[in-house]
Structure formats: C-alpha cells, structure tokens
A tleap script that builds the chain and sets N, CA, C and O, in Angstrom:
source leaprc.protein.ff14SB
mol = sequence {
  NMET LEU SER GLY LEU PRO ALA SER GLY LYS
  ASN ASN TRP ILE LYS ASN HIE TYR PRO PRO
  TRP ALA VAL ALA SER TYR ASP ASP ALA ARG
  SER GLU LEU LYS LEU LYS HIE GLY LYS ASN
  GLU ARG LEU VAL MET GLN PHE VAL ILE ALA
  LYS VAL LYS GLN TRP LEU ARG GLU LYS GLN
  PRO PHE ILE TRP ASN ALA THR TYR LEU SER
  GLN GLU MET ARG GLN LYS VAL LEU ASP LEU
  LEU TYR ALA TYR HIE ALA LYS VAL GLU ILE
  VAL TYR LEU GLU GLN ALA GLU LYS GLU LEU
  TYR ARG ARG ASN SER ALA ARG ASP THR THR
  CYS GLN THR LYS PRO PHE SER ASP TYR TYR
  ILE ASN GLY LYS PHE LEU CYS GLN GLN LYS
  GLN ILE CARG
}
set mol.1.N position { 14.682 17.929 -2.572 }
set mol.1.CA position { 14.487 16.792 -1.707 }
set mol.1.C position { 12.996 16.695 -1.407 }
set mol.1.O position { 12.368 17.675 -1.007 }
set mol.2.N position { 12.446 15.519 -1.600 }
set mol.2.CA position { 11.055 15.270 -1.265 }
set mol.2.C position { 10.980 14.603 0.095 }
set mol.2.O position { 11.781 13.726 0.418 }
set mol.3.N position { 10.022 15.024 0.874 }
set mol.3.CA position { 9.798 14.460 2.183 }
set mol.3.C position { 8.311 14.175 2.333 }
set mol.3.O position { 7.476 15.006 1.976 }
set mol.4.N position { 7.978 13.002 2.860 }
set mol.4.CA position { 6.586 12.644 3.083 }
set mol.4.C position { 6.480 11.164 3.376 }
set mol.4.O position { 7.358 10.383 3.011 }
set mol.5.N position { 5.400 10.782 4.036 }
set mol.5.CA position { 5.193 9.373 4.363 }
set mol.5.C position { 5.115 8.525 3.094 }
set mol.5.O position { 4.832 9.049 2.017 }
set mol.6.N position { 5.364 7.221 3.211 }
set mol.6.CA position { 5.172 6.336 2.064 }
set mol.6.C position { 3.749 6.482 1.520 }
set mol.6.O position { 2.787 6.547 2.286 }
set mol.7.N position { 3.628 6.532 0.209 }
set mol.7.CA position { 2.339 6.646 -0.495 }
set mol.7.C position { 1.737 8.042 -0.405 }
set mol.7.O position { 0.537 8.212 -0.621 }
set mol.8.N position { 2.553 9.041 -0.091 }
set mol.8.CA position { 2.040 10.410 -0.006 }
set mol.8.C position { 2.008 11.109 -1.365 }
set mol.8.O position { 1.498 12.224 -1.476 }
set mol.9.N position { 2.551 10.461 -2.396 }
set mol.9.CA position { 2.487 11.036 -3.737 }
set mol.9.C position { 3.800 11.577 -4.264 }
set mol.9.O position { 3.811 12.363 -5.212 }
set mol.10.N position { 4.905 11.169 -3.664 }
set mol.10.CA position { 6.211 11.693 -4.084 }
set mol.10.C position { 6.541 11.327 -5.535 }
set mol.10.O position { 6.996 12.176 -6.302 }
set mol.11.N position { 6.312 10.074 -5.907 }
set mol.11.CA position { 6.608 9.669 -7.296 }
set mol.11.C position { 5.753 10.430 -8.296 }
set mol.11.O position { 6.253 10.851 -9.339 }
set mol.12.N position { 4.477 10.612 -7.999 }
set mol.12.CA position { 3.608 11.374 -8.898 }
set mol.12.C position { 4.031 12.833 -8.977 }
set mol.12.O position { 3.963 13.442 -10.044 }
set mol.13.N position { 4.463 13.392 -7.869 }
set mol.13.CA position { 4.934 14.776 -7.865 }
set mol.13.C position { 6.126 14.921 -8.816 }
set mol.13.O position { 6.201 15.875 -9.591 }
set mol.14.N position { 7.044 13.974 -8.746 }
set mol.14.CA position { 8.212 14.014 -9.638 }
set mol.14.C position { 7.770 13.944 -11.097 }
set mol.14.O position { 8.226 14.735 -11.923 }
set mol.15.N position { 6.884 12.998 -11.416 }
set mol.15.CA position { 6.402 12.847 -12.799 }
set mol.15.C position { 5.740 14.115 -13.305 }
set mol.15.O position { 5.869 14.459 -14.480 }
set mol.16.N position { 5.030 14.813 -12.426 }
set mol.16.CA position { 4.318 16.022 -12.830 }
set mol.16.C position { 5.193 17.265 -12.892 }
set mol.16.O position { 4.883 18.191 -13.642 }
set mol.17.N position { 6.273 17.309 -12.127 }
set mol.17.CA position { 7.072 18.533 -12.039 }
set mol.17.C position { 8.469 18.441 -12.665 }
set mol.17.O position { 8.956 19.424 -13.223 }
set mol.18.N position { 9.109 17.292 -12.581 }
set mol.18.CA position { 10.489 17.148 -13.075 }
set mol.18.C position { 10.696 15.797 -13.747 }
set mol.18.O position { 11.605 15.061 -13.362 }
set mol.19.N position { 9.891 15.453 -14.726 }
set mol.19.CA position { 9.990 14.098 -15.302 }
set mol.19.C position { 11.350 13.728 -15.888 }
set mol.19.O position { 11.721 12.556 -15.812 }
set mol.20.N position { 12.119 14.655 -16.467 }
set mol.20.CA position { 13.382 14.200 -17.067 }
set mol.20.C position { 14.541 14.079 -16.067 }
set mol.20.O position { 15.599 13.562 -16.425 }
set mol.21.N position { 14.367 14.538 -14.845 }
set mol.21.CA position { 15.477 14.561 -13.892 }
set mol.21.C position { 15.788 13.172 -13.338 }
set mol.21.O position { 14.913 12.313 -13.238 }
set mol.22.N position { 17.047 12.978 -12.986 }
set mol.22.CA position { 17.459 11.758 -12.284 }
set mol.22.C position { 16.814 11.773 -10.893 }
set mol.22.O position { 16.538 12.836 -10.338 }
set mol.23.N position { 16.580 10.586 -10.346 }
set mol.23.CA position { 15.930 10.478 -9.036 }
set mol.23.C position { 16.742 9.549 -8.141 }
set mol.23.O position { 17.031 8.410 -8.508 }
set mol.24.N position { 17.103 10.046 -6.973 }
set mol.24.CA position { 17.723 9.217 -5.946 }
set mol.24.C position { 16.590 8.663 -5.097 }
set mol.24.O position { 15.897 9.415 -4.412 }
set mol.25.N position { 16.401 7.362 -5.139 }
set mol.25.CA position { 15.264 6.742 -4.462 }
set mol.25.C position { 15.691 5.422 -3.836 }
set mol.25.O position { 16.278 4.565 -4.497 }
set mol.26.N position { 15.389 5.274 -2.555 }
set mol.26.CA position { 15.708 4.020 -1.882 }
set mol.26.C position { 14.869 2.870 -2.438 }
set mol.26.O position { 15.365 1.751 -2.568 }
set mol.27.N position { 13.617 3.132 -2.764 }
set mol.27.CA position { 12.780 2.083 -3.358 }
set mol.27.C position { 13.349 1.633 -4.701 }
set mol.27.O position { 13.418 0.435 -4.977 }
set mol.28.N position { 13.758 2.587 -5.535 }
set mol.28.CA position { 14.355 2.232 -6.830 }
set mol.28.C position { 15.657 1.464 -6.640 }
set mol.28.O position { 15.944 0.525 -7.383 }
set mol.29.N position { 16.449 1.865 -5.639 }
set mol.29.CA position { 17.714 1.174 -5.369 }
set mol.29.C position { 17.447 -0.269 -4.938 }
set mol.29.O position { 18.132 -1.192 -5.380 }
set mol.30.N position { 16.437 -0.459 -4.066 }
set mol.30.CA position { 16.090 -1.826 -3.649 }
set mol.30.C position { 15.704 -2.670 -4.857 }
set mol.30.O position { 16.098 -3.831 -4.970 }
set mol.31.N position { 14.942 -2.084 -5.741 }
set mol.31.CA position { 14.522 -2.795 -6.949 }
set mol.31.C position { 15.724 -3.145 -7.814 }
set mol.31.O position { 15.856 -4.272 -8.293 }
set mol.32.N position { 16.600 -2.160 -8.007 }
set mol.32.CA position { 17.803 -2.382 -8.826 }
set mol.32.C position { 18.713 -3.446 -8.210 }
set mol.32.O position { 19.314 -4.250 -8.923 }
set mol.33.N position { 18.808 -3.442 -6.884 }
set mol.33.CA position { 19.656 -4.401 -6.172 }
set mol.33.C position { 18.932 -5.715 -5.882 }
set mol.33.O position { 19.520 -6.648 -5.336 }
set mol.34.N position { 17.639 -5.780 -6.255 }
set mol.34.CA position { 16.808 -6.962 -6.025 }
set mol.34.C position { 16.730 -7.325 -4.537 }
set mol.34.O position { 16.883 -8.484 -4.152 }
set mol.35.N position { 16.486 -6.299 -3.714 }
set mol.35.CA position { 16.359 -6.481 -2.274 }
set mol.35.C position { 14.952 -6.106 -1.822 }
set mol.35.O position { 14.344 -5.188 -2.373 }
set mol.36.N position { 14.440 -6.807 -0.831 }
set mol.36.CA position { 13.154 -6.460 -0.235 }
set mol.36.C position { 13.370 -5.366 0.804 }
set mol.36.O position { 14.468 -5.202 1.336 }
set mol.37.N position { 12.301 -4.618 1.083 }
set mol.37.CA position { 12.373 -3.559 2.079 }
set mol.37.C position { 12.815 -4.164 3.412 }
set mol.37.O position { 12.283 -5.185 3.848 }
set mol.38.N position { 13.790 -3.525 4.050 }
set mol.38.CA position { 14.286 -4.005 5.325 }
set mol.38.C position { 15.465 -4.948 5.214 }
set mol.38.O position { 16.053 -5.319 6.230 }
set mol.39.N position { 15.823 -5.344 4.011 }
set mol.39.CA position { 16.953 -6.253 3.805 }
set mol.39.C position { 18.161 -5.449 3.325 }
set mol.39.O position { 18.090 -4.751 2.314 }
set mol.40.N position { 19.255 -5.552 4.050 }
set mol.40.CA position { 20.520 -4.915 3.703 }
set mol.40.C position { 20.344 -3.421 3.403 }
set mol.40.O position { 20.779 -2.933 2.360 }
set mol.41.N position { 19.709 -2.710 4.324 }
set mol.41.CA position { 19.460 -1.282 4.155 }
set mol.41.C position { 20.754 -0.478 4.043 }
set mol.41.O position { 20.779 0.568 3.395 }
set mol.42.N position { 21.815 -0.956 4.663 }
set mol.42.CA position { 23.101 -0.246 4.567 }
set mol.42.C position { 23.583 -0.228 3.110 }
set mol.42.O position { 24.048 0.801 2.619 }
set mol.43.N position { 23.468 -1.368 2.427 }
set mol.43.CA position { 23.863 -1.441 1.019 }
set mol.43.C position { 22.997 -0.505 0.178 }
set mol.43.O position { 23.499 0.176 -0.715 }
set mol.44.N position { 21.706 -0.474 0.464 }
set mol.44.CA position { 20.785 0.395 -0.273 }
set mol.44.C position { 21.204 1.854 -0.092 }
set mol.44.O position { 21.272 2.604 -1.066 }
set mol.45.N position { 21.483 2.258 1.141 }
set mol.45.CA position { 21.895 3.639 1.404 }
set mol.45.C position { 23.210 3.962 0.696 }
set mol.45.O position { 23.339 5.023 0.086 }
set mol.46.N position { 24.172 3.067 0.772 }
set mol.46.CA position { 25.458 3.299 0.118 }
set mol.46.C position { 25.282 3.439 -1.394 }
set mol.46.O position { 25.932 4.275 -2.022 }
set mol.47.N position { 24.417 2.633 -1.966 }
set mol.47.CA position { 24.147 2.664 -3.400 }
set mol.47.C position { 23.573 4.019 -3.802 }
set mol.47.O position { 24.018 4.623 -4.778 }
set mol.48.N position { 22.586 4.492 -3.047 }
set mol.48.CA position { 21.957 5.783 -3.347 }
set mol.48.C position { 22.957 6.923 -3.155 }
set mol.48.O position { 23.055 7.808 -4.005 }
set mol.49.N position { 23.681 6.909 -2.074 }
set mol.49.CA position { 24.620 7.992 -1.796 }
set mol.49.C position { 25.724 8.035 -2.843 }
set mol.49.O position { 26.171 9.122 -3.211 }
set mol.50.N position { 26.172 6.895 -3.328 }
set mol.50.CA position { 27.186 6.879 -4.390 }
set mol.50.C position { 26.653 7.561 -5.650 }
set mol.50.O position { 27.367 8.335 -6.287 }
set mol.51.N position { 25.397 7.273 -6.010 }
set mol.51.CA position { 24.789 7.932 -7.174 }
set mol.51.C position { 24.678 9.435 -6.949 }
set mol.51.O position { 25.004 10.230 -7.830 }
set mol.52.N position { 24.218 9.813 -5.770 }
set mol.52.CA position { 24.045 11.228 -5.445 }
set mol.52.C position { 25.377 11.966 -5.538 }
set mol.52.O position { 25.445 13.049 -6.118 }
set mol.53.N position { 26.420 11.397 -4.980 }
set mol.53.CA position { 27.735 12.054 -5.033 }
set mol.53.C position { 28.219 12.206 -6.469 }
set mol.53.O position { 28.812 13.226 -6.820 }
set mol.54.N position { 27.973 11.209 -7.290 }
set mol.54.CA position { 28.349 11.305 -8.702 }
set mol.54.C position { 27.608 12.460 -9.367 }
set mol.54.O position { 28.216 13.265 -10.073 }
set mol.55.N position { 26.297 12.544 -9.144 }
set mol.55.CA position { 25.497 13.620 -9.743 }
set mol.55.C position { 25.941 14.982 -9.216 }
set mol.55.O position { 25.977 15.960 -9.963 }
set mol.56.N position { 26.278 15.041 -7.928 }
set mol.56.CA position { 26.741 16.306 -7.348 }
set mol.56.C position { 28.071 16.729 -7.975 }
set mol.56.O position { 28.261 17.903 -8.296 }
set mol.57.N position { 28.986 15.782 -8.151 }
set mol.57.CA position { 30.275 16.112 -8.781 }
set mol.57.C position { 30.082 16.613 -10.208 }
set mol.57.O position { 30.775 17.524 -10.662 }
set mol.58.N position { 29.122 15.998 -10.909 }
set mol.58.CA position { 28.841 16.375 -12.300 }
set mol.58.C position { 27.916 17.588 -12.407 }
set mol.58.O position { 27.626 18.069 -13.503 }
set mol.59.N position { 27.455 18.074 -11.244 }
set mol.59.CA position { 26.502 19.196 -11.195 }
set mol.59.C position { 25.235 18.900 -11.985 }
set mol.59.O position { 24.643 19.791 -12.594 }
set mol.60.N position { 24.832 17.639 -11.964 }
set mol.60.CA position { 23.617 17.196 -12.651 }
set mol.60.C position { 22.417 17.410 -11.729 }
set mol.60.O position { 22.460 17.018 -10.563 }
set mol.61.N position { 21.359 18.021 -12.229 }
set mol.61.CA position { 20.166 18.171 -11.384 }
set mol.61.C position { 19.521 16.810 -11.104 }
set mol.61.O position { 19.474 15.939 -11.973 }
set mol.62.N position { 19.034 16.649 -9.891 }
set mol.62.CA position { 18.358 15.407 -9.518 }
set mol.62.C position { 17.417 15.697 -8.363 }
set mol.62.O position { 17.473 16.757 -7.740 }
set mol.63.N position { 16.563 14.746 -8.097 }
set mol.63.CA position { 15.627 14.831 -6.978 }
set mol.63.C position { 15.918 13.678 -6.035 }
set mol.63.O position { 16.064 12.532 -6.460 }
set mol.64.N position { 16.000 13.993 -4.750 }
set mol.64.CA position { 16.184 12.964 -3.736 }
set mol.64.C position { 14.806 12.646 -3.184 }
set mol.64.O position { 14.210 13.457 -2.475 }
set mol.65.N position { 14.306 11.470 -3.509 }
set mol.65.CA position { 12.966 11.044 -3.127 }
set mol.65.C position { 13.063 10.144 -1.908 }
set mol.65.O position { 13.455 8.981 -2.012 }
set mol.66.N position { 12.702 10.689 -0.752 }
set mol.66.CA position { 12.807 9.915 0.483 }
set mol.66.C position { 11.752 10.376 1.475 }
set mol.66.O position { 11.123 11.419 1.294 }
set mol.67.N position { 11.570 9.596 2.512 }
set mol.67.CA position { 10.575 9.933 3.524 }
set mol.67.C position { 11.069 11.112 4.361 }
set mol.67.O position { 10.419 12.157 4.382 }
set mol.68.N position { 12.170 10.974 5.030 }
set mol.68.CA position { 12.833 12.017 5.811 }
set mol.68.C position { 11.897 12.936 6.577 }
set mol.68.O position { 11.883 14.146 6.353 }
set mol.69.N position { 11.124 12.364 7.471 }
set mol.69.CA position { 10.241 13.181 8.291 }
set mol.69.C position { 10.981 13.828 9.451 }
set mol.69.O position { 10.586 14.894 9.922 }
set mol.70.N position { 12.033 13.203 9.909 }
set mol.70.CA position { 12.739 13.766 11.058 }
set mol.70.C position { 13.742 14.821 10.602 }
set mol.70.O position { 14.347 14.716 9.535 }
set mol.71.N position { 13.896 15.826 11.434 }
set mol.71.CA position { 14.843 16.897 11.143 }
set mol.71.C position { 16.259 16.337 11.076 }
set mol.71.O position { 17.071 16.794 10.272 }
set mol.72.N position { 16.555 15.359 11.909 }
set mol.72.CA position { 17.893 14.766 11.941 }
set mol.72.C position { 18.257 14.126 10.593 }
set mol.72.O position { 19.354 14.339 10.078 }
set mol.73.N position { 17.340 13.350 10.032 }
set mol.73.CA position { 17.619 12.697 8.742 }
set mol.73.C position { 17.728 13.722 7.619 }
set mol.73.O position { 18.610 13.623 6.765 }
set mol.74.N position { 16.830 14.708 7.620 }
set mol.74.CA position { 16.920 15.749 6.587 }
set mol.74.C position { 18.245 16.495 6.689 }
set mol.74.O position { 18.857 16.821 5.672 }
set mol.75.N position { 18.692 16.766 7.922 }
set mol.75.CA position { 19.922 17.522 8.111 }
set mol.75.C position { 21.132 16.758 7.577 }
set mol.75.O position { 22.034 17.365 6.999 }
set mol.76.N position { 21.169 15.444 7.759 }
set mol.76.CA position { 22.290 14.650 7.233 }
set mol.76.C position { 22.370 14.776 5.712 }
set mol.76.O position { 23.447 14.948 5.141 }
set mol.77.N position { 21.212 14.688 5.076 }
set mol.77.CA position { 21.175 14.816 3.615 }
set mol.77.C position { 21.554 16.236 3.209 }
set mol.77.O position { 22.331 16.434 2.274 }
set mol.78.N position { 21.011 17.211 3.905 }
set mol.78.CA position { 21.320 18.603 3.573 }
set mol.78.C position { 22.810 18.894 3.745 }
set mol.78.O position { 23.399 19.609 2.934 }
set mol.79.N position { 23.417 18.351 4.787 }
set mol.79.CA position { 24.854 18.553 4.993 }
set mol.79.C position { 25.648 18.036 3.796 }
set mol.79.O position { 26.587 18.692 3.346 }
set mol.80.N position { 25.280 16.872 3.283 }
set mol.80.CA position { 25.945 16.331 2.096 }
set mol.80.C position { 25.737 17.252 0.896 }
set mol.80.O position { 26.691 17.587 0.194 }
set mol.81.N position { 24.505 17.656 0.664 }
set mol.81.CA position { 24.203 18.509 -0.486 }
set mol.81.C position { 24.929 19.849 -0.389 }
set mol.81.O position { 25.488 20.327 -1.376 }
set mol.82.N position { 24.920 20.452 0.795 }
set mol.82.CA position { 25.592 21.744 0.970 }
set mol.82.C position { 27.109 21.617 0.845 }
set mol.82.O position { 27.776 22.561 0.420 }
set mol.83.N position { 27.657 20.461 1.211 }
set mol.83.CA position { 29.105 20.252 1.069 }
set mol.83.C position { 29.524 20.349 -0.394 }
set mol.83.O position { 30.667 20.694 -0.696 }
set mol.84.N position { 28.598 20.045 -1.300 }
set mol.84.CA position { 28.865 20.140 -2.738 }
set mol.84.C position { 28.303 21.439 -3.328 }
set mol.84.O position { 28.270 21.612 -4.547 }
set mol.85.N position { 27.864 22.343 -2.458 }
set mol.85.CA position { 27.323 23.643 -2.877 }
set mol.85.C position { 26.110 23.482 -3.788 }
set mol.85.O position { 25.932 24.238 -4.743 }
set mol.86.N position { 25.292 22.504 -3.484 }
set mol.86.CA position { 24.096 22.252 -4.290 }
set mol.86.C position { 22.997 23.259 -3.962 }
set mol.86.O position { 22.889 23.735 -2.831 }
set mol.87.N position { 22.197 23.570 -4.957 }
set mol.87.CA position { 20.991 24.362 -4.744 }
set mol.87.C position { 19.923 23.382 -4.260 }
set mol.87.O position { 19.665 22.369 -4.911 }
set mol.88.N position { 19.308 23.681 -3.126 }
set mol.88.CA position { 18.405 22.727 -2.486 }
set mol.88.C position { 17.017 23.340 -2.304 }
set mol.88.O position { 16.869 24.487 -1.883 }
set mol.89.N position { 16.019 22.547 -2.632 }
set mol.89.CA position { 14.628 22.885 -2.346 }
set mol.89.C position { 14.013 21.670 -1.663 }
set mol.89.O position { 14.195 20.539 -2.115 }
set mol.90.N position { 13.292 21.903 -0.585 }
set mol.90.CA position { 12.626 20.815 0.125 }
set mol.90.C position { 11.132 20.911 -0.164 }
set mol.90.O position { 10.515 21.960 0.018 }
set mol.91.N position { 10.567 19.804 -0.614 }
set mol.91.CA position { 9.135 19.723 -0.869 }
set mol.91.C position { 8.576 18.655 0.050 }
set mol.91.O position { 9.026 17.509 0.038 }
set mol.92.N position { 7.587 19.044 0.850 }
set mol.92.CA position { 6.953 18.117 1.783 }
set mol.92.C position { 5.555 17.805 1.268 }
set mol.92.O position { 4.782 18.714 0.964 }
set mol.93.N position { 5.231 16.517 1.170 }
set mol.93.CA position { 3.913 16.097 0.697 }
set mol.93.C position { 3.164 15.385 1.816 }
set mol.93.O position { 3.754 14.653 2.610 }
set mol.94.N position { 1.866 15.611 1.866 }
set mol.94.CA position { 1.043 15.034 2.915 }
set mol.94.C position { -0.292 14.584 2.333 }
set mol.94.O position { -0.817 15.205 1.410 }
set mol.95.N position { -0.825 13.518 2.871 }
set mol.95.CA position { -2.143 13.007 2.501 }
set mol.95.C position { -2.899 12.678 3.791 }
set mol.95.O position { -2.299 12.520 4.854 }
set mol.96.N position { -4.204 12.579 3.679 }
set mol.96.CA position { -5.013 12.158 4.826 }
set mol.96.C position { -4.631 10.731 5.212 }
set mol.96.O position { -4.230 9.933 4.365 }
set mol.97.N position { -4.759 10.425 6.489 }
set mol.97.CA position { -4.360 9.103 6.996 }
set mol.97.C position { -5.065 7.975 6.248 }
set mol.97.O position { -4.417 7.004 5.858 }
set mol.98.N position { -6.381 8.081 6.038 }
set mol.98.CA position { -7.119 7.025 5.339 }
set mol.98.C position { -6.609 6.848 3.912 }
set mol.98.O position { -6.532 5.726 3.412 }
set mol.99.N position { -6.262 7.949 3.260 }
set mol.99.CA position { -5.739 7.874 1.895 }
set mol.99.C position { -4.377 7.188 1.874 }
set mol.99.O position { -4.086 6.412 0.964 }
set mol.100.N position { -3.549 7.469 2.866 }
set mol.100.CA position { -2.243 6.800 2.952 }
set mol.100.C position { -2.410 5.294 3.093 }
set mol.100.O position { -1.711 4.526 2.431 }
set mol.101.N position { -3.332 4.868 3.950 }
set mol.101.CA position { -3.571 3.434 4.111 }
set mol.101.C position { -4.079 2.821 2.816 }
set mol.101.O position { -3.653 1.731 2.434 }
set mol.102.N position { -4.993 3.517 2.136 }
set mol.102.CA position { -5.535 2.994 0.882 }
set mol.102.C position { -4.427 2.839 -0.148 }
set mol.102.O position { -4.301 1.791 -0.782 }
set mol.103.N position { -3.630 3.879 -0.312 }
set mol.103.CA position { -2.543 3.832 -1.299 }
set mol.103.C position { -1.485 2.811 -0.919 }
set mol.103.O position { -1.001 2.065 -1.770 }
set mol.104.N position { -1.128 2.777 0.347 }
set mol.104.CA position { -0.047 1.898 0.784 }
set mol.104.C position { -0.424 0.428 0.671 }
set mol.104.O position { 0.446 -0.418 0.466 }
set mol.105.N position { -1.704 0.114 0.800 }
set mol.105.CA position { -2.123 -1.281 0.687 }
set mol.105.C position { -1.925 -1.825 -0.722 }
set mol.105.O position { -1.873 -3.039 -0.919 }
set mol.106.N position { -1.815 -0.933 -1.702 }
set mol.106.CA position { -1.637 -1.352 -3.095 }
set mol.106.C position { -0.165 -1.423 -3.496 }
set mol.106.O position { 0.143 -1.800 -4.627 }
set mol.107.N position { 0.737 -1.072 -2.601 }
set mol.107.CA position { 2.171 -1.032 -2.927 }
set mol.107.C position { 2.862 -2.313 -2.497 }
set mol.107.O position { 2.466 -2.951 -1.522 }
set mol.108.N position { 3.906 -2.684 -3.241 }
set mol.108.CA position { 4.707 -3.826 -2.807 }
set mol.108.C position { 5.994 -3.363 -2.135 }
set mol.108.O position { 6.839 -4.184 -1.777 }
set mol.109.N position { 6.149 -2.050 -1.963 }
set mol.109.CA position { 7.325 -1.501 -1.289 }
set mol.109.C position { 6.955 -0.968 0.082 }
set mol.109.O position { 7.664 -0.121 0.624 }
set mol.110.N position { 5.869 -1.441 0.647 }
set mol.110.CA position { 5.343 -0.930 1.900 }
set mol.110.C position { 6.368 -1.012 3.027 }
set mol.110.O position { 6.993 -2.048 3.256 }
set mol.111.N position { 6.514 0.083 3.703 }
set mol.111.CA position { 7.371 0.144 4.886 }
set mol.111.C position { 6.561 -0.347 6.080 }
set mol.111.O position { 5.509 0.214 6.387 }
set mol.112.N position { 7.030 -1.368 6.741 }
set mol.112.CA position { 6.283 -1.984 7.831 }
set mol.112.C position { 6.772 -1.529 9.205 }
set mol.112.O position { 6.414 -2.136 10.214 }
set mol.113.N position { 7.572 -0.485 9.259 }
set mol.113.CA position { 8.225 -0.157 10.521 }
set mol.113.C position { 7.336 0.559 11.513 }
set mol.113.O position { 7.438 0.285 12.708 }
set mol.114.N position { 6.477 1.453 11.090 }
set mol.114.CA position { 5.693 2.252 12.018 }
set mol.114.C position { 4.328 2.516 11.413 }
set mol.114.O position { 4.242 2.992 10.281 }
set mol.115.N position { 3.247 2.216 12.147 }
set mol.115.CA position { 1.923 2.478 11.578 }
set mol.115.C position { 1.701 3.970 11.379 }
set mol.115.O position { 2.192 4.793 12.152 }
set mol.116.N position { 0.953 4.309 10.329 }
set mol.116.CA position { 0.674 5.709 10.047 }
set mol.116.C position { -0.011 6.386 11.219 }
set mol.116.O position { 0.191 7.577 11.458 }
set mol.117.N position { -0.819 5.635 11.951 }
set mol.117.CA position { -1.561 6.227 13.064 }
set mol.117.C position { -0.628 6.839 14.106 }
set mol.117.O position { -1.034 7.737 14.844 }
set mol.118.N position { 0.613 6.366 14.174 }
set mol.118.CA position { 1.573 6.944 15.112 }
set mol.118.C position { 1.927 8.385 14.746 }
set mol.118.O position { 2.441 9.128 15.582 }
set mol.119.N position { 1.658 8.780 13.515 }
set mol.119.CA position { 1.981 10.129 13.055 }
set mol.119.C position { 0.799 11.087 13.166 }
set mol.119.O position { 0.934 12.268 12.845 }
set mol.120.N position { -0.353 10.600 13.615 }
set mol.120.CA position { -1.563 11.416 13.634 }
set mol.120.C position { -2.163 11.482 15.034 }
set mol.120.O position { -2.114 10.510 15.788 }
set mol.121.N position { -2.730 12.642 15.374 }
set mol.121.CA position { -3.547 12.796 16.571 }
set mol.121.C position { -4.770 13.593 16.156 }
set mol.121.O position { -4.650 14.674 15.579 }
set mol.122.N position { -5.939 13.060 16.447 }
set mol.122.CA position { -7.204 13.713 16.084 }
set mol.122.C position { -7.249 14.066 14.593 }
set mol.122.O position { -7.747 15.127 14.216 }
set mol.123.N position { -6.728 13.175 13.755 }
set mol.123.CA position { -6.787 13.384 12.314 }
set mol.123.C position { -5.793 14.388 11.782 }
set mol.123.O position { -5.809 14.690 10.588 }
set mol.124.N position { -4.923 14.919 12.636 }
set mol.124.CA position { -3.926 15.908 12.182 }
set mol.124.C position { -2.545 15.286 12.218 }
set mol.124.O position { -2.176 14.587 13.160 }
set mol.125.N position { -1.799 15.560 11.170 }
set mol.125.CA position { -0.468 14.987 11.026 }
set mol.125.C position { 0.503 15.686 11.957 }
set mol.125.O position { 0.503 16.912 12.062 }
set mol.126.N position { 1.329 14.905 12.629 }
set mol.126.CA position { 2.338 15.449 13.528 }
set mol.126.C position { 3.707 15.320 12.884 }
set mol.126.O position { 4.170 14.210 12.621 }
set mol.127.N position { 4.329 16.405 12.638 }
set mol.127.CA position { 5.691 16.379 12.095 }
set mol.127.C position { 6.402 17.589 12.669 }
set mol.127.O position { 6.133 18.724 12.275 }
set mol.128.N position { 7.306 17.345 13.595 }
set mol.128.CA position { 8.007 18.472 14.188 }
set mol.128.C position { 8.965 19.052 13.159 }
set mol.128.O position { 9.839 18.356 12.642 }
set mol.129.N position { 8.791 20.307 12.876 }
set mol.129.CA position { 9.648 20.993 11.925 }
set mol.129.C position { 10.547 21.963 12.693 }
set mol.129.O position { 10.084 22.709 13.555 }
set mol.130.N position { 11.803 21.938 12.371 }
set mol.130.CA position { 12.749 22.874 12.968 }
set mol.130.C position { 13.378 23.667 11.838 }
set mol.130.O position { 13.406 23.228 10.688 }
set mol.131.N position { 13.871 24.815 12.179 }
set mol.131.CA position { 14.530 25.658 11.178 }
set mol.131.C position { 15.744 24.928 10.623 }
set mol.131.O position { 16.559 24.395 11.375 }
set mol.132.N position { 15.854 24.911 9.302 }
set mol.132.CA position { 16.979 24.265 8.636 }
set mol.132.C position { 17.781 25.324 7.934 }
set mol.132.O position { 17.278 25.992 7.031 }
set mol.133.N position { 19.016 25.487 8.332 }
set mol.133.CA position { 19.950 26.455 7.736 }
set mol.133.C position { 19.262 27.610 7.069 }
set mol.133.O position { 19.925 28.495 6.529 }
savepdb mol mol.pdb
quit
C-alpha cells in the first residue's frame, strides 16, 4: 500500500519498483469510469474495492496506490487485506511542500479538498502515525 500526498511520487515509485504488478488506483478508476475528481466518489471506491477483492481471491500481487494519510483510512484498507490473509507492506512517500505544489499544478487529477499547507508547520510535514497491527 502506498501512502502520500497527491504528487508525492507514488506512480513513479510503482514504475521503478513493481512495473508489472496490477495497481488499485482511485485516479485510474476515475479515468476508466470517465469521472472527474470529486464526482461519484462512492462509485469510484466500489470499483476499486471490487478489483482488489478479485485480486485478493486470486492471490494476485498488486499495489494499492492511495493517499491514506490518516490512520483510520489505512486501517480500513488493512482490515480488508488482512481478512484475505494478504502480505502487506506500507510505503509512505513524502516531498517538500514547494515540490508538491509544483508537481500538482501540472496534474489534471488534482485533489482540491485541502491545501498542502494544512499538512505543514515550519516546513515540516505533519502526519500522525499510530502503531498498525
């Protein structure tokens, strides 16, 4: 499972480390469903989760590419993965705030919900991490 703000380099990490693996991605699902970010997010989630469950049943390796900064969201995904006895690795990616803005300005999948500055204090990224299973 990849975790990190939008434009933190998750797609590049996948290309560099696991290029042949299937990828569960909300951005890819939106593209496949021809939906804009923020439109019918429930359908997007259901679409991704259906793919993930299929891969889990088939024991196919895959990467879940999502933001999941909160422990609560990561735990929901982990609960699903553990229910299928999946082997799980969490990779967290981070970039400097200015770099995130630069990269995100070039994307057409930009998440408009919360400014990056809300995640930073004095140039340091704030992400509360709690012990996960």
